[in-house]
C-alpha atoms as one frame of an Amber mdcrd trajectory, in Angstrom:
protein
  17.003 -30.296  -2.351  13.331 -29.511  -2.553  12.604 -26.933  -4.804  11.478
 -23.521  -3.261   7.883 -22.753  -3.150   6.715 -20.563  -5.989   4.327 -17.392
  -4.708   2.278 -14.900  -6.452   2.108 -11.489  -4.270  -0.850  -9.013  -4.293
  -0.569  -5.485  -2.890  -2.773  -2.334  -2.343   1.253  -0.741  -2.013  -1.344
   2.250  -1.315  -1.232   4.756   1.667   0.251   2.576   4.391   3.570   1.172
   4.603   3.507  -2.214   5.950   3.136  -3.311   2.616   6.583  -2.370   2.081
   7.415  -4.521   4.940   5.889  -7.619   3.644   7.371  -7.028   0.306  10.994
  -6.905   1.780  10.140 -10.251   3.616   9.349 -11.587   0.489  12.176 -10.465
  -1.441  14.827 -11.588   0.929  13.115 -15.243   0.797  13.296 -15.237  -2.599
  17.126 -14.147  -2.532  17.934 -16.911  -0.011  16.207 -19.370  -2.359  13.275
 -20.173  -0.261  10.805 -19.169  -2.148  10.377 -17.921  -5.970   8.523 -14.744
  -5.764   6.826 -15.220  -9.271   5.268 -11.644  -9.598   3.945  -8.688  -7.767
   0.379  -7.608  -8.725  -0.711  -4.090  -7.657  -4.451  -3.593  -6.681  -4.595
  -0.060  -6.205  -3.295   2.246  -9.100  -1.777   5.687  -8.626   1.112   7.291
 -10.489   3.945   6.392  -9.021   3.061   2.802  -8.077   5.274   0.847 -10.564
   8.029   2.781 -10.819   7.984   2.612  -6.814   7.613  -1.185  -6.541  10.262
  -1.603  -9.346  12.438   0.659  -7.708  11.707  -1.187  -4.354  12.846  -4.610
  -6.146  15.807  -3.539  -7.664  16.989  -2.166  -4.198  16.491  -5.538  -3.068
  18.538  -7.257  -5.689  15.422  -8.568  -7.794  15.611  -6.998 -11.111  13.312
  -9.068 -13.670  10.425  -9.667 -10.941   6.877  -9.428 -13.490   4.643  -6.704
 -12.132   1.045  -6.476 -12.914  -1.395  -3.833 -11.972  -4.813  -2.987 -12.078
  -4.840   0.382 -14.022  -8.611   1.054 -13.352  -8.152   0.474  -9.541  -8.005
   4.691  -9.052 -11.171   4.856  -6.804  -9.823   4.789  -3.401  -8.755   8.001
  -2.629  -6.120   9.445  -0.392  -2.538  10.354  -0.983   0.705   8.072  -1.436
   3.164   9.283   1.089   6.372   7.302  -0.275   5.893   6.237  -3.866   6.801
   9.287  -5.830  10.296   9.464  -3.285  11.114   5.952  -4.004  10.422   5.823
  -7.669  12.590   9.000  -8.123  15.889   7.014  -6.759  18.679   6.450  -9.447
  17.949   4.045 -12.238  15.320   3.205 -14.637  12.066   2.025 -13.662   9.142
   0.657 -15.298   6.273   2.658 -15.357   2.304   1.767 -14.795   1.896   1.314
 -18.504   4.979  -0.978 -19.016   3.375  -3.365 -16.930   1.163  -6.139 -17.092
  -2.636  -5.866 -16.427  -2.806  -7.767 -13.079  -5.524 -10.493 -13.582  -3.450
 -11.398 -16.717  -0.011 -11.886 -14.916  -1.611 -14.200 -12.969  -3.133 -16.221
 -15.455   0.324 -15.925 -17.526   1.995 -17.333 -14.182  -0.416 -20.180 -13.351
  -0.635 -21.226 -16.999   3.183 -21.422 -16.972   4.035 -23.132 -13.588   4.955
 -26.692 -13.239   4.126 -27.019  -9.804   1.230 -25.521  -7.847   1.580 -21.678
  -6.875   0.489 -20.045  -3.645  -0.980 -16.588  -3.503  -0.441 -14.406  -0.686
  -3.074 -11.369  -0.925  -2.191  -8.331   1.362  -4.615  -5.590  -0.404  -7.829
  -5.351  -2.097  -9.842  -8.122  -3.748 -10.892  -7.186  -6.845  -7.617  -8.585
  -9.144  -8.500 -12.147  -7.594 -12.073 -11.746  -8.246 -11.104 -10.799 -11.676
  -8.885 -13.668 -11.874 -11.668 -15.983 -11.332 -14.079 -14.653 -13.542 -11.570
 -14.633 -16.449 -12.306 -16.506 -19.311 -10.334 -18.617 -21.775  -7.592 -16.374
 -23.833  -4.264 -16.954 -25.795  -2.347 -17.588 -22.082  -4.474 -20.523 -21.437
  -7.926 -22.405 -22.570  -8.896 -22.431 -18.879 -11.530 -20.496 -17.325  -9.932
 -18.192 -14.426 -11.935 -20.774 -11.856 -10.720 -23.788 -13.295  -6.886 -22.361
 -13.611  -6.728 -21.496 -10.106  -8.332 -25.122  -9.255  -5.528 -26.706 -11.302
  -2.340 -24.519 -10.484  -2.878 -22.686  -7.401  -2.065 -24.269  -4.046  -3.114
 -21.973  -1.464  -4.272 -18.558  -1.045  -2.916 -16.526   2.122  -4.360 -13.332
   2.985  -4.369 -10.566   5.122  -8.767  -9.587   5.182 -11.122  -9.654   7.959
 -11.847  -9.048  11.622 -12.665 -12.576  12.899 -12.207 -11.891  16.584 -15.774
 -10.916  17.404 -18.521 -13.902  16.718 -20.782 -10.985  15.194 -18.293 -10.079
  12.453 -16.605  -6.829  11.948 -15.534  -4.486   9.096 -11.838  -4.455   7.894
 -10.527  -2.186   5.556  -9.140  -4.678   2.643 -12.867  -5.982   2.408 -15.028
  -2.910   2.824 -13.517  -0.104   1.540 -15.276   0.594  -1.751 -18.708  -1.051
  -2.548 -16.898  -2.699  -5.815 -14.278  -4.182  -3.592 -17.210  -5.707  -1.171
 -19.077  -7.349  -4.333 -15.480  -8.550  -5.285 -14.305  -9.853  -1.749 -17.918
 -11.651  -1.437 -17.275 -13.097  -4.818 -13.977 -14.305  -4.882 -14.032 -16.233
  -1.020 -17.593 -17.344  -1.327 -16.350 -19.280  -5.150 -12.623 -19.853  -4.346
 -11.902 -23.517  -5.422  -8.470 -23.475  -2.958  -8.038 -23.402   0.601  -7.673
 -19.850   2.021  -5.862 -19.013   5.292  -6.800 -15.620   6.509  -5.085 -13.354
   9.313  -7.120 -10.808  10.378  -6.603  -7.505  11.704  -6.983  -8.030  15.298
  -3.894 -10.486  14.808  -1.484  -7.712  13.430  -2.756  -4.719  15.478  -0.222
  -4.047  18.414   2.478  -5.549  16.703   5.138  -2.978  16.092   7.887  -3.542
  13.800  10.009  -1.183  11.947  11.427   1.255  14.403  14.618  -0.868  14.427
  15.354   0.961  11.174  15.098   4.274  12.339  18.035   6.894  11.279  19.058
   4.338   8.606  19.831   4.897   4.981  17.880   2.141   3.906  15.016   2.409
   1.149  12.436   0.795   3.782  13.360   2.987   6.581  12.641   5.969   4.330
   9.751   4.835   3.510   8.513   4.478   7.106   9.454   7.872   7.818   8.099
   9.529   4.944   4.534   7.469   6.105   5.134   8.898   9.686   6.033   5.341
  11.152   9.568   5.870  12.016   9.076   4.517  15.201   7.523   1.539  13.632
   3.985   0.702  12.154   1.140  -2.100  13.081   2.511  -5.507  11.287  -0.706
  -6.902   9.065   0.799  -7.395   6.108   4.440  -8.804   7.169   2.676 -11.014
   9.653   0.743 -12.176   6.386   4.283 -12.818   4.658   5.902 -14.732   7.661
   2.882 -17.286   7.923   2.599 -17.713   4.322   6.542 -18.408   4.250   6.251
 -20.677   7.112   3.268 -23.049   5.314   0.683 -23.650   8.236  -0.396 -21.745
  11.342   1.120 -23.664  13.923   4.545 -23.317  12.451   4.310 -19.299  12.740
   3.076 -19.184  16.084  -0.991 -19.614  15.416  -3.830 -21.856  15.911  -6.725
 -22.051  13.599 -10.165 -21.878  13.411 -11.554 -23.678  10.271 -14.794 -22.861
   8.458 -16.033 -20.379   5.526 -15.948 -16.649   5.624 -19.020 -14.612   4.653
 -18.554 -11.302   3.115 -21.716  -9.130   2.738 -21.272  -7.963  -0.738 -23.128
  -4.396   0.453 -20.761  -3.242   2.857 -18.263  -5.833   3.567 -18.693  -6.870
   6.692 -17.084 -10.286   7.349 -18.641 -13.153   9.714 -16.969 -16.707  10.062
 -19.200 -19.628  10.154 -17.357 -22.494  11.890 -16.785 -25.774  10.609 -14.221
 -28.129  11.364 -14.121 -29.501   7.792 -14.415 -26.265   6.101 -12.291 -25.085
   3.532 -11.353 -21.843   4.811  -8.793 -21.274   8.334  -8.590 -17.936  10.214
  -5.413 -17.822  12.702  -5.126 -16.997  16.357  -2.142 -15.851  17.953  -0.314
 -18.393  20.474   2.576 -16.292  21.241   3.127 -13.187  23.086   3.406  -9.760
  20.300   7.054  -9.870  21.109   7.256 -13.148  19.180   5.830 -12.012  15.963
   7.926  -8.516  16.511  11.190 -10.237  16.670  10.800 -12.454  13.847   9.921
  -9.673  11.462  13.198  -7.449  12.871  15.322 -10.752  12.025  14.090 -10.592
   8.216  13.903  -6.512   7.471  17.333  -5.346   9.464
């Protein structure tokens, strides 16, 4: 039997709730033996970030999955709608200070990996940029760029608006000036292939309402967010795309080329190139195909 693919998940785990839907999918894929979830890295820091991630993972039966966090990422604003309630669920949960700095966790997992690790990113880009720029340390003699090139097989990213040839603004790339610069730097210099699922793919695919009224931690998170009837499916669609391993297997076609992100404002444009190192996906199936696939995982 083939060994399961290894994944690191980066998430903002912030004011939206589609991250929780995506984490359920990754957690259940791990429990089924389809993947190994090697760690979860939070790239937007709030008081209950790590405790709530830990509580959710424990609720899913993952008791020792490593968690990392960017403790300096406090400038995004907004209010956390579900994290405190989740963190106050029964049991002992790791605090932000208990968890590794996110780039260090990435370096730790990549350095120890015997086969290539894939990264699924459903949040902001500064942690990946910091990983790319990281220096040799006690974990690995390799700088970040070489460590990624040697140990990371693919990056799956929920980011960008790719439907308009003139470009667009998408929150994961353009929310703050530092993040604009980080996104531009990372995707310009990333040494491994990248597949993007853009805003236009997940918008309009409404999932989660099937859990309405259930005593279920994900259902509670959706309700506390105000999305008890469902939410657009950006992050869970990225999760299923990554698990499928190819656009075609997940119900997409692919456009190859290179993403360009303006470091001043995060505007994204696409430079087509049939031999390019990156690709973004275009849906080839009706929305209910993706909705039903997500519901099969989360119910």
